[in-house]
C-alpha positions, 0 to 999 in steps of 0.5 A, spaced: 532 495 470 533 495 477 529 488 479 527 491 486 521 487 488 516 491 492 510 487 495 503 487 493 500 492 498 504 498 497 505 497 489 497 497 491 497 505 495 502 507 489 495 506 484 490 509 488 496 513 491 496 515 482 489 515 482 487 522 487 486 517 492 485 521 500 482 515 505 481 507 504 476 505 509 476 499 509 475 493 515 483 491 517 482 483 516 486 476 513 485 479 505 488 487 507 492 485 510 499 486 506 494 493 504 494 495 512 501 492 513 504 496 507 500 503 510 503 502 517 511 501 515 512 509 515 519 507 509 514 508 505 513 514 505 505 514 502 
């Protein structure tokens, strides 16, 4: 089994992608920083 860890923000994006979510609305803030960082990282390819 792989021991590769991902961030909580990336995990949330992957779950939402599986649900078929195409648009996310929100105001960038400290609470959403992990999610915003995951969306801004081009390596995530989501």
